[in-house]
N, C-alpha and C positions, 0 to 999 in steps of 0.2 A: 488369420492363420497362426500368427505369432503366439496368440493366447493359447491355442491348442498345443503348440510346441512347448509351452511352459508346463504342461501337464504330463508328468512321467507316465501315468497310466495310459494316456492316449498314445504316447510314443511307443510304449511296449505293444499296445494293440496294433499299431501300424506296422511295426517291425515284424510282429507275428504274422500279419497278413502277407507281407512281402516275402517272408521266409516260406510260408505255405505256398505262395504262387510259384516261387522258384523251384521248390521241391516237387510240387505237383507237375510242373512242366517236365522235370526230369523223369518222374514216374509214369507220365502219360503213355509212353511206349509200351510199358508192361500192362497197361489197363488198370493199374492200381492208383489209389489216391493216398494222400498223407494219412488219412484215418486207417487205411489198411496197413500202412507202414508202421504206424504206432502200435497196432495189435501185434504185428510180427516182432517188433523190437521188444515189447513187453514179454512175449512168449519166449524170446531168446534168453530172458533172465529167470525163467521159471521152468519147472519140470512139467508144466501144464497148469491150466487155470479153468475154473468154472466160468461160464459166460457172464454170470452176475458179478464175479470178481473182476473180470475184464472191464465190464461197464463201470464198476465203482472205481477201480484204479485209474482208468483212462478218462473218467468223467464223461462217458458217452451214455446215451439212453440205452437201456437194455434191448429195446427192439432194434436199434441200429446195429448192435453187436451181432445179432442173428444174421442180418444181411451181410455184414462184413466177413464173418466167419464162413458163410456160404460161399462168398466170392473167393476167399482164400482156399477153401476146399476144392472148388472147381479148378483152380490153377495148381493144385497139388502142393501148396505152400504150408498148409496146416490141415489138421484132421481132428475130428471128434473121436474120443475113445471113452470107454467106461471108466468112471472114477475108481481108483483102487480101493477106497474106503467106503464107497456107496455105489453099487452097480446100477442103481436107478438114475444116478447122475452121470453126466458126461463132461469130460474135461477137453479143452482144446489144447493141442500140442503142436509144436513146430515140426515140420517134416525136414528131412535132409535137404530137399529142394528149397524149402523156406530158409534154411541156414545158408545155403549157397546163394540164394537171392540177396540176403542181407550182406554177405561178404562182398557181393558185386556192387552193392550200393554205398559201401564205405567211402570210396573215393568221391563219388558224386555228392555225398553229404558234406565232405570236406570242401568241395568246390562251391557248393551253395553257401556254406558258412563264410568262406573266403570272399565271395562276391558281396554278401550282405555286410560283412565287416571290413570291407576294403578301405574305408576312410581311417581305420584305426591301425596303429602300429602293433607289434607283437605284445609289448608290455600292456598296452591299453586293452587288447583283446583278452589277455589273461586276467586283468583286473575286472573287466566286464563279466567274464565267465565266473569268477569268484563271487562277485556280488549277486549275479543272477542265481547262482546255485544256492546261496544263503537265503535269498527270498523264496526260491522254489521249495527248498527243504522245510522252511517255516510255514508255508502256506498251501502246499499242494498235497500233503498227505492226510 
């Protein structure tokens, strides 16, 4: 096990799994999963997005996006609308209920992060965040 812990990629993978488990446990009551939450968070930063754009930006299979958006529509958290520049296309937008849902999850997100990073003091958390952001910005776009 020690050899695995020497591998930063493995540690990131394990922390990602644990973070997902904690957040999915929180979301379970709403009937959503972390993948739904990621779609909602992305939509909160945009005025709408084509489903293929959601798939590309979030790294999800396009067929998975269809089901995720269907689920979000059923709960009234997102909706499909005609694209302003191409009426044949439809964009996915966050509804007011979706915005309210995200506001309600902010504290839970902070609690999940606090639990995950409990072994670190505030300065170490800030350093970790800075380093993760640098890696993410370089490799996730």
